[in-house]
C-alpha positions as CSV (number, residue, x, y, z in Angstrom):
1,M,4.7,5.5,-6.5
2,N,3.4,8.8,-4.9
3,T,4.7,12.1,-5.8
4,Y,5.3,12.3,-1.9
5,E,5.5,9.2,0.3
6,N,6.3,9.5,3.8
7,N,8.8,7.5,5.9
8,A,9.1,7.0,9.3
9,F,12.5,6.1,9.5
10,F,13.2,9.9,7.9
11,W,11.7,11.3,10.7
12,Q,13.5,9.2,13.2
13,K,16.7,10.4,11.7
14,L,15.9,14.1,12.5
15,D,14.5,13.2,15.6
16,T,18.1,12.4,16.3
17,L,19.9,15.1,14.7
18,Y,17.8,17.4,16.9
19,L,18.1,15.5,20.2
20,S,22.1,15.0,20.0
21,S,22.4,18.8,18.7
22,K,22.5,22.0,20.8
23,L,20.0,24.3,19.5
24,V,21.2,28.1,19.5
25,I,18.1,30.8,19.0
26,D,19.6,33.9,17.6
27,R,16.3,35.0,16.4
28,P,13.6,35.2,19.0
29,K,10.0,35.4,18.7
30,N,8.7,38.7,17.1
31,T,12.3,40.1,16.5
32,C,13.1,41.6,13.1
33,H,15.3,39.8,9.9
34,Y,18.6,41.0,10.5
35,K,18.6,42.5,6.7
36,Y,14.6,43.0,6.6
37,S,12.8,44.9,8.9
38,N,9.9,44.4,7.5
39,L,10.2,40.5,8.4
40,I,9.1,39.6,11.7
41,Y,9.8,36.3,13.2
42,P,6.6,34.2,14.5
43,V,8.4,31.7,16.8
44,D,11.6,31.4,17.9
45,Y,14.2,30.6,15.1
46,G,17.7,29.2,15.4
47,Y,20.3,26.3,14.4
48,L,21.3,23.4,15.7
49,S,25.1,24.2,16.3
50,D,27.4,21.1,15.7
51,T,25.9,20.3,12.3
52,T,26.2,21.1,8.5
53,S,23.4,21.6,6.1
54,S,23.9,21.9,2.6
55,D,25.5,25.2,2.1
56,Q,28.1,24.5,5.1
57,S,26.0,26.4,7.3
58,P,24.3,25.0,10.6
59,I,20.8,23.0,10.3
60,D,18.0,25.7,10.8
61,V,15.5,25.3,13.4
62,F,11.9,27.0,14.1
63,K,11.1,26.4,17.4
64,G,7.2,26.6,18.9
65,S,5.6,27.1,21.9
66,L,5.0,23.2,22.5
67,K,6.9,21.5,24.9
68,S,8.2,18.7,22.2
69,S,11.5,17.7,21.1
70,K,9.7,16.0,18.0
71,V,10.6,17.1,14.5
72,M,7.0,17.6,13.3
73,A,7.7,19.2,9.8
74,V,10.3,20.8,7.5
75,I,10.5,23.2,5.5
76,V,11.9,23.7,1.9
77,S,12.7,27.2,0.8
78,A,13.9,28.5,-2.6
79,D,15.3,31.9,-2.8
80,I,16.6,33.5,-6.1
81,L,18.3,36.0,-4.4
82,K,20.5,34.1,-2.4
83,K,20.4,31.3,-5.6
84,D,19.8,28.3,-3.1
85,C,17.7,26.0,-1.4
86,E,17.1,25.2,2.2
87,V,15.9,22.7,4.6
88,K,14.7,24.1,8.1
89,L,13.4,21.7,10.8
90,L,10.0,22.7,12.9
91,V,9.5,21.4,16.1
92,G,7.1,21.9,19.2
93,C,4.9,24.1,16.7
94,T,1.2,24.3,16.9
95,D,-1.1,24.6,13.4
96,E,-1.3,28.2,14.2
97,E,2.8,28.7,14.2
98,I,2.9,26.3,11.2
99,H,0.5,28.6,9.2
100,D,2.7,31.8,10.7
101,I,5.9,30.3,9.3
102,L,4.7,29.4,5.9
103,V,3.5,33.4,5.8
104,F,6.8,34.5,6.7
105,L,9.0,32.6,4.2
106,N,6.2,33.4,1.3
107,Q,6.0,37.1,2.1
108,T,8.3,38.4,-0.7
109,E,8.5,37.4,-4.4
110,F,12.2,36.1,-3.9
111,Q,11.5,33.3,-1.8
112,K,8.7,30.6,-1.6
113,A,8.5,27.5,0.8
114,V,6.6,24.1,0.8
115,L,5.8,22.0,3.6
116,L,6.6,18.6,4.5
117,Q,4.8,17.2,7.6
118,R,5.6,13.8,9.6
119,G,3.9,10.8,9.1
120,D,4.5,7.1,10.4
121,E,4.4,5.3,7.4
122,V,7.0,3.1,6.2
123,P,7.1,2.6,2.5
124,E,7.3,-1.1,1.4
125,W,10.6,0.2,-0.1
126,A,12.1,1.4,2.9
127,S,14.7,-0.4,4.6
128,A,14.0,-1.3,8.6
129,D,16.6,0.0,10.8
């Protein structure tokens, strides 16, 4: 098995989460981080109000400039100051916006992030819906 296999059914579940929830943008594009004024959000950033992530907070979302409601990627970040890992959804982002988000999340020595992009493959081990 590959170290990373895409699964179309996974992305369908994320789309359902996104479409069945209310997106709240609490940090618009070009605003400063609430704690670190040198960190500027490259796209709108918010959360899905009626969801819960692993840290008991709502699921985080980066919303780009494209008119799309498909989750196109997820970012997994590791933060040694907060001692946590988080998953963030990317919706409607251009390639340039994805690059800018990765730069934003990887600019400090305390936090690093990786990107997993959407695919439409269905591995043979995946169960059909």
